[in-house]
Each structure stands twice: as C-alpha cells, then as structure tokens.
C-alpha positions in Angstrom: 0.4 -0.3 -0.1 1.2 3.4 -0.6 2.4 5.5 2.4 4.0 8.3 0.9 3.8 10.5 -1.8 6.4 13.6 -3.3 5.3 16.0 -5.6 7.6 17.9 -7.5 7.1 21.2 -5.9 8.3 24.1 -9.3 5.6 22.2 -11.2 2.5 21.6 -8.1 3.2 25.5 -7.7 2.4 26.7 -10.9 -0.4 23.9 -11.5 -2.5 25.3 -8.6 -1.8 28.5 -10.2 -3.5 28.1 -13.3 -6.6 26.4 -11.2 -6.1 29.4 -9.7 -6.7 31.9 -12.6 -8.7 29.6 -14.7 -12.5 31.1 -15.3 -14.1 27.1 -15.0 -14.4 25.8 -11.4 -14.7 22.2 -10.3 -18.2 21.4 -11.6 -20.6 21.0 -8.6 -24.4 19.5 -8.8 -26.4 20.5 -5.8 -29.7 18.6 -4.5 -32.0 21.8 -4.2 -30.4 22.7 -8.8 -28.5 25.5 -7.1 -25.1 26.7 -8.3 -24.9 29.3 -4.6 -22.1 28.2 -2.3 -24.1 29.4 0.1 -26.8 27.2 -0.3 -26.2 23.3 1.2 -23.2 23.4 1.0 -22.9 19.5 2.4 -25.0 18.2 -0.7 -22.8 19.4 -2.8 -21.0 16.7 -5.3 -19.0 16.7 -9.1 -19.9 15.9 -12.5 -17.1 14.4 -13.9 -16.7 13.7 -17.6 -15.8 10.4 -17.0 -15.3 9.6 -20.7 -12.9 12.1 -21.4 -10.2 11.4 -18.0 -10.4 8.1 -18.9 -9.3 9.1 -22.7 -6.8 11.3 -21.7 -5.4 9.4 -19.5 -5.2 6.6 -22.9 -3.4 9.6 -24.7 -1.1 11.3 -22.2 0.1 7.6 -21.2 1.2 7.0 -24.9 3.3 9.6 -24.4 5.0 9.0 -21.5 8.3 7.2 -21.6 10.1 4.9 -20.1 9.5 5.3 -15.6 7.1 7.9 -15.8 3.5 6.7 -15.4 -0.5 7.4 -15.1 -0.8 6.5 -11.4 -3.6 8.1 -10.8 -6.4 11.3 -11.2 -6.0 15.2 -9.6 -9.2 17.0 -8.8 -9.7 21.4 -7.9 -13.1 21.0 -5.7 -14.1 22.2 -2.6 -13.9 19.8 0.6 -17.8 18.8 0.6 -17.8 18.1 -3.0 -14.6 16.1 -2.6 -16.4 14.1 0.4 -19.8 13.5 -1.5 -18.1 12.0 -4.7 -16.4 9.3 -3.1 -18.1 6.4 -5.4 -17.5 8.4 -8.6 -13.8 9.1 -7.7 -13.6 6.0 -7.9 -15.8 4.6 -10.3 -13.4 7.6 -12.3 -9.7 6.6 -11.2 -10.7 2.8 -12.0 -11.6 3.3 -15.5 -8.4 5.3 -15.4 -6.3 2.6 -14.4 -7.9 0.1 -17.2 -6.7 2.5 -20.2 -3.9 2.9 -18.4 -2.5 -0.1 -17.2 0.5 -0.3 -14.4 3.1 -3.5 -15.5 3.6 -4.1 -11.8 1.2 -6.3 -11.5 1.4 -6.4 -7.9 0.9 -2.8 -7.1 -3.0 -2.2 -7.7 -3.5 1.1 -6.4 -4.2 4.4 -7.9 -4.1 8.3 -6.2 -6.3 11.1 -6.2 -5.2 14.2 -5.2 -7.8 16.6 -3.7 -6.1 20.2 -4.7 -9.0 22.1 -1.7 -9.8 25.9 -3.0 -11.2 27.2 0.0 -9.2 26.5 2.1 -5.9 26.2 -0.2 -4.6 22.6 0.7 -3.3 20.0 -1.2 -4.5 16.2 0.0 -3.8 12.5 -1.6 -6.5 8.9 -1.6 -5.2 5.6 -1.6 -7.8 4.2 -3.7 -7.7 0.0 -4.3 -8.4 -0.1 -8.7 -8.4 -4.6 -8.5 -11.6 -6.1 -10.4 -11.8 -8.7 -7.1 -12.3 -5.4 -5.0 -15.6 -3.4 -5.1 -14.8 -0.6 -2.3 -15.0 3.1 -3.1 -13.1 4.3 -0.1 -9.9 6.5 -0.2 -7.9 5.9 2.6 -5.6 9.0 3.7 -2.5 8.8 3.4 1.2 11.6 3.2 1.2 13.8 0.5 4.3 16.2 0.8 6.6 18.6 -2.1 9.9 18.1 -2.9 12.6 19.1 -5.8 12.8 15.5 -7.4 12.8 16.2 -11.2 16.9 16.8 -11.0 17.9 14.1 -9.8 16.6 11.4 -12.3 19.2 9.6 -14.5 17.8 9.2 -18.1 18.7 5.9 -19.6 18.6 5.6 -24.0 18.2 2.4 -25.7 18.1 1.9 -29.2 16.7 -2.0 -30.2 17.5 -3.1 -34.3 14.3 -5.9 -35.0 14.3 -8.2 -37.5 11.5 -10.3 -37.7 9.8 -13.2 -40.0 6.7 -14.7 -39.2 4.3 -17.2 -41.6 1.2 -16.3 -43.3 -1.4 -19.1 -43.1 -4.1 -20.6 -44.9 -7.6 -19.4 -43.7 -9.1 -22.6 -41.6 -12.3 -22.2 -40.9 -13.7 -18.2 -39.3 -9.8 -17.9 -38.8 -8.8 -15.2 -40.4 -5.6 -13.1 -40.8 -5.4 -9.6 -40.7 -2.2 -7.4 -40.6 -3.5 -6.7 -36.6 -3.4 -9.8 -36.1 -0.3 -10.8 -37.7 1.5 -7.9 -35.9 -0.4 -8.6 -32.4 1.1 -11.5 -32.2 4.6 -10.1 -33.7 4.5 -7.7 -31.4 4.1 -10.3 -28.0 7.2 -12.5 -29.5 9.2 -9.9 -29.0 8.5 -9.1 -25.7 9.3 -12.1 -24.9 12.4 -12.0 -26.1 12.9 -8.7 -24.7 12.0 -9.2 -21.3 14.5 -11.9 -21.6 17.8 -10.4 -23.0 20.5 -8.9 -20.8 21.9 -5.3 -21.0 25.0 -3.6 -20.8 24.5 0.3 -19.5 27.5 2.5 -20.5 29.4 -0.9 -21.4 29.7 -2.6 -18.1 27.3 -5.6 -17.7 24.6 -5.2 -15.0 24.8 -8.4 -13.3 23.3 -7.1 -9.8 20.8 -4.1 -8.4 24.1 -1.8 -7.9 23.0 2.0 -7.7 23.5 4.2 -10.6 27.0 6.8 -9.7 26.8 8.5 -12.8 25.0 11.6 -14.2 25.0 12.6 -17.8 23.0 10.5 -20.5 23.5 6.4 -20.3 23.2 4.1 -23.3 21.7 0.6 -22.8 22.4 -1.7 -24.8 20.1 -5.3 -24.8 21.8 -8.4 -25.7 19.2 -11.1 -27.0 20.3 -14.9 -26.9 22.5 -15.7 -30.2 20.9 -17.7 -32.7 17.5 -16.8 -31.3 14.6 -17.2 -33.7 11.3 -17.6 -31.2 9.0 -16.6 -34.0 10.5 -20.6 -35.4 6.8 -22.0 -35.1 6.3 -25.5 -36.1 4.0 -26.2 -39.1 3.3 -27.8 -42.3 5.2 -25.5 -45.9 1.2 -26.3 -47.3 -0.2 -24.5 -44.9 2.3 -21.4 -45.1 1.4 -18.7 -47.6 3.5 -16.2 -47.4 5.4 -14.4 -45.3 4.6 -11.3 -43.0 8.2 -9.5 -42.8 8.5 -6.9 -39.2 11.7 -4.2 -39.0 12.9 -1.8 -37.9 14.6 0.2 -35.0 12.4 1.4 -32.2 14.6 4.3 -29.9 13.9 4.6 -25.7 14.7 6.9 -23.1 13.9 5.9 -19.0 14.3 7.8 -15.8 15.7 6.7 -12.8 15.3 7.8 -9.6 18.5 8.6 -8.2 17.8 6.0 -5.2 16.4 3.0 -7.7 18.8 0.2 -8.8 20.2 -0.1 -12.4 17.9 -2.6 -12.9 15.0 -0.8 -12.9 16.1 1.5 -15.8 16.7 -2.0 -18.1 13.3 -3.3 -16.9 12.2 0.5 -17.6 13.8 0.2 -20.7 12.9 -2.7 -21.8 9.1 -2.2 -21.8 9.4 1.2 -22.9 9.7 -0.6 -26.1 7.4 -3.3 -25.9 4.9 -0.6 -24.6 5.6 2.0 -27.8 5.6 -0.5 -30.5 1.7 -1.5 -29.2 0.8 2.3 -28.7 1.8 2.4 -32.7 -0.5 -0.9 -33.3 -4.0 1.0 -30.8 -2.8 4.1 -33.5 -3.1 1.8 -36.5 -6.3 0.1 -35.2 -7.9 3.1 -33.8 -7.8 5.4 -37.5 -8.9 1.9 -39.1 -11.7 2.0 -36.8 -13.3 5.3 -38.6 -11.2 5.2 -42.1 -13.3 5.3 -44.7 -11.2 5.7 -47.8 -9.4 4.3 -49.7 -6.1 5.9 -48.2 -4.4 4.2 -44.9 -1.6 5.8 -42.7 0.6 4.0 -44.2 2.4 3.4 -48.1 0.1 0.7 -49.1 -1.3 -1.3 -51.9 -4.4 -3.5 -51.7 -4.4 -6.7 -54.0 -7.1 -6.6 -57.1 -10.3 -7.8 -55.5 -10.4 -6.1 -52.7 -12.3 -3.2 -52.1 -9.9 -0.2 -51.5 -12.6 1.1 -49.0 -10.9 -1.3 -46.3 -7.8 -0.4 -43.8 -4.8 -2.0 -44.9 -4.5 -3.6 -41.7 -7.9 -4.8 -42.0 -7.5 -7.3 -44.8 -7.4 -10.6 -44.5 -3.4 -11.1 -45.7 -4.2 -14.6 -47.2 -6.1 -12.4 -49.8 -3.5 -10.2 -50.8 -2.0 -11.3 -54.0 0.7 -8.6 -54.3 3.2 -7.6 -52.2 1.4 -4.7 -48.9 3.4 -3.0 -47.1 2.9 -0.7 -43.9 4.6 1.6 -42.1 4.0 2.1 -38.0 3.5 5.9 -37.1 7.6 7.2 -36.0 8.4 7.8 -32.6 9.5 11.5 -31.8 10.6 13.3 -28.4 9.6 16.3 -27.0 11.5 18.5 -24.6 9.3 18.7 -21.7 10.1 19.1 -17.5 13.1 20.0 -16.4 15.7 17.8 -18.6 13.0 15.4 -19.7 11.0 14.5 -22.3 7.9 13.1 -23.4 7.0 11.9 -27.1 4.6 11.3 -29.4 4.2 9.3 -32.7 3.6 11.3 -37.0 2.5 9.8 -39.5 4.3 9.6 -42.9 2.2 11.6 -44.2 2.3 14.4 -40.9 5.0 17.3 -39.9 6.3 18.0 -36.6 3.7 20.5 -37.2 0.6 18.8 -36.0 2.6 18.2 -32.7 1.8 21.6 -31.2 -1.4 21.8 -30.3 -1.8 18.3 -29.1 1.4 19.0 -26.1 -1.2 22.2 -25.6 -4.2 19.7 -25.3 -2.9 17.1 -23.3 0.1 18.4 -21.4 -1.1 22.2 -20.9 2.6 22.9 -22.1 3.3 25.7 -23.7 2.6 26.4 -27.4 5.8 25.1 -29.3 8.2 27.8 -31.0 10.6 26.3 -32.2 10.7 22.8 -33.7 14.0 22.1 -34.3 14.3 21.2 -30.2 12.4 17.9 -31.7 14.2 15.3 -31.5 13.8 12.0 -34.3 16.0 9.6 -34.0 14.0 7.0 -36.0 15.1 7.7 -39.3 12.7 5.1 -40.9 9.8 3.8 -38.9 8.7 0.1 -38.0 7.3 -1.0 -41.6 5.3 -4.3 -42.0 5.4 -5.8 -46.0 3.8 -9.4 -46.7 4.7 -11.4 -49.6 4.7 -14.5 -51.4 5.9 -17.7 -49.4 7.1 -18.5 -53.1 8.8 -14.2 -53.2 10.6 -15.0 -49.9 11.8 -18.4 -50.8 13.2 -17.9 -54.4 13.5 -13.6 -54.7 15.2 -13.7 -58.3 12.2 -16.2 -59.5 9.9 -12.9 -58.6 9.6 -11.5 -61.9 6.1 -9.0 -61.6 7.3 -6.6 -58.4 7.2 -3.4 -59.2 10.6 -2.0 -59.1 9.3 0.3 -56.0 8.2 -2.4 -54.1 11.7 -4.1 -54.7 13.3 -0.7 -53.4 11.1 -0.5 -50.2 11.9 -4.4 -49.3 15.9 -3.5 -49.9 16.0 -0.5 -48.2 14.0 -2.4 -45.5 15.9 -5.4 -45.3 19.8 -3.8 -46.5 20.1 -5.6 -49.6 19.6 -5.4 -53.1 19.0 -8.0 -55.5 22.0 -7.0 -57.3 24.3 -8.0 -55.1 22.5 -11.2 -54.6 23.1 -11.6 -58.6 27.0 -10.6 -58.1 28.0 -12.5 -55.3 26.1 -15.8 -57.3 28.3 -15.3 -59.9 31.1 -14.5 -57.7 30.0 -18.4 -56.5 29.5 -20.0 -59.5 33.5 -18.4 -61.2 35.2 -19.9 -58.0 33.7 -23.5 -57.4 34.8 -24.1 -61.2 38.6 -22.7 -60.4 38.5 -25.2 -57.7 37.3 -28.0 -59.5 39.6 -27.4 -62.4 42.4 -26.6 -60.3 41.7 -30.1 -58.5 41.4 -31.9 -62.1 45.1 -30.9 -63.1 46.9 -31.0 -60.3 44.6 -35.1 -60.3 46.2 -35.5 -63.1 49.9 -34.2 -62.2 50.1 -36.6 -59.8 48.6 -40.0 -61.9 52.4 -38.6 -64.6 54.0 -38.9 -61.2 53.8 -42.1 -59.8 
C-alpha cells in the first residue's frame, strides 16, 4: 500500500496557479439545483465526465517514457464536493487504471490528489483498483512537495529487430489480418526483450547496484545468439506468405537516484514494448474510422479486394501482391527539466501537428521552435507481406514493381543486384577449384 507521495514542488505550484486563475471552476451538482455555495454546501457533489478523463489518461500514457506512468487523477474542488463524490471518484480512477494499466501486477492502487481551493491545500487519497475489490473507500496517505526532477537519471536505448512471421491459409473462421499477425509479432518480441541481458555504459548489469554517474546513459540489450522465437512448427503447405516486421525503436527511461540500475533496464524494456503496442493501437484506432481508400501508411491492396478497407484489416491470405504498412514513427519533445515526452507521427504528418497536441494533453506552452524535437527514428518500423515463393526464391519474382523492390531492399539492407553478383562469383570460384583439382590429379598420376 502506498503510504507517502512526493510531488515536484515547482511544477505543482504552477498547476495550482493555473487552476486558481482558471475561469472554469470545478462543477458541483446540488440536490436543490442551486449553484450558490451558500445553499446546502454539504449536499454538493462533483460532476465528472468519466469517458473524457479515461480517454485523456489513455492518450497521455502513450506520450510518457520509461519510468513515467499515469498513477491517478487530480481534482480541483471544495471539501464538501470531494467528500460527497467518493463513489464517482473511485469509478473514474478505476477507469483510468484500466485505460492506462501499469506493468507492475502487484500494484493494484491508484492515487487521487485533491486540491482544495477554499481553504487552499493539497491532500492525497489511495484507491484500490483490483477487479475483485468493490469498495469505493478512499484511504488517506501522506503527501509532501519536494524537488525530484533534477535528481533523475536518464537512459537511452535503440532496439533493432527483424522478424519473419508466417501467413497461413484461411482455416474456418480464423481470418488473419495484418493487425492480428502484428499483435502476435509484438508478443514474440516482448518475450525476447524481457529475457535479454543489458549493458549500461559498457558494463554488464548483473545485480542491483545503483547508478552513481550523471549524464545520459547508453543501454544495449544482449539477445540470445541465434534466437528465433518466431519459429513455429507448421506444414509448408499451410504457409502462403511471409510477413516481414522490421525496424528500430528508440527508447528513453528515467530513474530515481535511489533505484537500482536493474529498474532502469526493466523500464527501458517495457518502454520498447509499449511503444510498439501504442503504434499498433494508433493504427487500429484510425482504421475504425477510416472509410476511404487511403490508410495510415504506404500500402497496396490486391486486385479483387475493396480499396475502402484499411490495409491493416485486410485478410492477408487474400493479398496477391506485395503489401506494405508503415507504423507511426516516434519523436521526442522536451518537457520538464531535462526530461522528454514522445508522440507518434504518420508518414504524411509533419512536426507542426505536435503543437496543439501537447498543449491540449499536457497543458504545455505552445511550441515555438520545432528544431528542439528529437527524431532518432529516421525510418519507421514497417510490415511487408510477400508470397512464400517471393521470399524463398526472390530472383523468380519478376512481377514485383521496381518501387516495391526498392522498399524491400532498403528495409532489409540488401539488393537483388548484389545477390546476382554474389551468385556469379560463387559459380566462378567453384569452377576454378574444380579445374584446379582435376589438374592436380592428372599431375599426381603422371608423376607416379
């Protein structure tokens, strides 16, 4: 159970001032229908748009990096309204916990910060959000302000991956879409990432030693050699294609000075996983409202399939041509102190779309200079579906267009020209050694 909470003093004071100068006070509902504070103050209760709060928590959680979490909500209200709204607050915070779950399965609590405007004070409550608990009681916990942001340690990691997933024949009602296969691909990568060892600043992390140096710390993940977690036992006759899922993910994490290095490694790993999952969720969200022929990334639907269906929802066994889909790329925006938050851009979007997004979701000042935005992911992670024989015998695939080939070549770091040249060299070397062996054999026979 959470017993004490420390808030960043400089930032919380800014929040308090902003709320105090806001022209929109907390909405109270009076049983007598009056808005006057002098009438039945003990009967007032809060009116909360639960759906809006939950959606806001979901969007903000996608913008936070490793070590940063949505841990609850804050309320700007009078004492009487807060006390009379415990059930509503409890339901809201449980909705937030479901929309922005924490990876620590043993932490089934969330926080409610109450900012009372008359008299002005801050208090904190603890709410249990476990599914098997129906109580709406809010337990008090100690809350104090301090300086914590300046003591955070920063960690950065770039994770490169190249995954091949089989596309099977349609079996009964089991229809595979790019989204379905990508869900499976991310689960495969998650298992691989969580089992990886880590090197921080050139040193292997083997125990719970603390981080004692300042500055940005570089993290490298050591994956098992020749690991192929995506390999599945399947009959070749059931495989009609291959989905290539490859790219790079840039990750940041922040660590409290009292936490061990192993926690930073865990946060980095989970940030990579949640970043991939967030990109998939963004594609799915857009697909729900996409009724036109254009989808989030570059793509090509096969003949005979309606172009009004987003490519992410197409049955992949029906795709007769190469089909590609680019995930949103991740960018990083300066936030509090020396920390960053992130956002995701589609291939058709520019940095200008970030300005309103951060003002709306994080109450940040309008961004005047986009040059401060970090763009370490030059190329977004991508998915490419190809028929089985196009992958197994790439030289026989003469039907693919030059544009399709260039996309595949750039992602895989190879070209068909190099393949042909390599094959010719191998044939010439084999012929040379064969002739040399024959000559040596004849010479030995003559000598004897």
